[in-house]
C-alpha positions as CSV (number, residue, x, y, z in Angstrom):
1,K,0.0,0.0,0.0
2,K,1.1,3.5,-0.8
3,A,0.0,6.5,1.3
4,K,0.2,10.2,0.4
5,M,3.7,11.5,-0.6
6,G,4.8,7.9,-1.5
7,L,5.3,6.7,2.1
8,D,5.1,2.9,2.5
9,M,2.4,2.2,5.1
10,S,3.8,-1.2,5.9
11,A,7.1,0.3,7.1
12,P,7.2,0.9,10.9
13,S,6.7,4.6,12.0
14,L,9.3,6.7,13.8
15,K,7.1,6.3,17.0
16,E,7.3,2.4,16.5
17,L,11.0,2.4,15.9
18,R,11.7,4.4,18.9
19,Q,9.5,2.2,21.0
20,Q,11.4,-0.9,19.8
21,I,14.8,1.0,20.7
22,D,13.5,1.9,24.1
23,R,12.5,-1.7,24.7
24,L,15.9,-2.9,23.6
25,D,17.7,-0.3,25.8
26,T,15.8,-1.8,28.7
27,K,17.0,-5.1,28.0
28,I,20.6,-4.0,27.2
29,L,20.7,-2.1,30.6
30,A,19.4,-5.2,32.4
31,L,22.2,-7.2,30.7
32,I,24.8,-4.6,31.5
33,N,23.9,-4.8,35.2
34,K,23.8,-8.6,35.2
35,R,27.3,-8.6,33.6
36,T,28.5,-6.1,36.3
37,K,27.1,-8.2,39.1
38,L,29.0,-11.2,37.7
39,A,32.2,-8.9,37.4
40,L,31.8,-8.0,41.1
41,E,31.7,-11.6,42.1
42,V,35.0,-12.1,40.1
43,G,36.3,-9.1,42.1
44,K,35.5,-10.8,45.3
45,I,37.4,-13.9,44.3
46,K,40.3,-11.7,43.2
47,A,40.3,-9.9,46.5
48,R,40.3,-13.2,48.5
49,E,43.0,-14.6,46.4
50,K,45.1,-11.4,46.5
51,R,45.0,-11.0,42.7
52,R,45.3,-7.9,40.7
53,Y,41.9,-6.5,39.7
54,Y,43.0,-5.3,36.3
55,V,44.3,-8.0,33.9
56,P,45.1,-6.4,30.5
57,N,45.4,-9.9,28.9
58,R,41.8,-10.8,29.8
59,E,40.6,-7.5,28.4
60,K,42.2,-8.2,25.1
61,K,40.7,-11.7,25.0
62,V,37.2,-10.0,25.6
63,Y,37.9,-7.7,22.7
64,R,39.2,-10.4,20.4
65,R,36.1,-12.5,21.0
66,L,33.7,-9.6,20.6
67,L,35.2,-8.2,17.5
68,K,35.3,-11.7,15.9
69,E,31.5,-12.1,16.7
70,N,30.6,-8.6,15.6
71,K,28.6,-8.7,12.4
72,G,27.8,-5.0,12.3
73,P,26.6,-2.4,11.4
74,L,28.4,-1.2,14.5
75,P,32.1,-0.9,13.5
76,N,34.7,-2.8,15.6
77,Q,36.1,0.4,17.1
78,A,32.8,1.4,18.3
79,V,32.3,-2.1,19.8
80,R,35.7,-1.7,21.5
81,D,34.9,1.8,22.9
82,V,31.4,0.5,24.3
83,Y,33.1,-2.6,26.0
84,R,35.9,-0.4,27.3
85,E,33.4,1.7,29.2
86,I,31.5,-1.2,30.5
87,M,34.6,-3.0,31.7
88,S,35.9,0.2,33.1
89,A,32.8,0.8,35.1
90,A,32.9,-2.6,36.6
91,L,36.6,-2.5,37.4
92,S,36.0,0.8,39.2
93,L,33.1,-0.9,41.2
94,E,35.4,-3.8,42.1
95,K,37.9,-1.5,43.5
96,Q,35.4,0.6,45.4
97,A,33.9,-2.5,46.9
98,D,37.4,-3.7,48.0
99,S,38.5,-0.3,49.4
100,G,35.1,-0.2,51.3
101,K,35.9,-3.6,52.9
102,K,39.5,-2.4,53.9
103,K,38.2,0.8,55.4
104,S,35.5,-1.1,57.4
105,A,38.2,-3.6,58.5
106,H,40.4,-0.7,59.8
107,S,37.7,1.2,61.8
């Protein structure tokens, strides 16, 4: 079907596309938070075993795996940038959690 001005009425509207994006954003946020909770558990194990929080080799492995799986249209550099932020935020929380425990142990 064609509507006025040649617009295809079977194509989703701007509103519908934005609603789909909003639903995906909600799911993405939930998954990022789930990933962060797992990273915090990893941080607890690292603290218990006196391991370093930041392990560059692990970060490189994550990037390699994700870039290999990336089918676009997001370019690899954008994928790397997004995951750098996600991993950096999780690492920061791991460090805060550990320093909070150290502070309470010293009080």
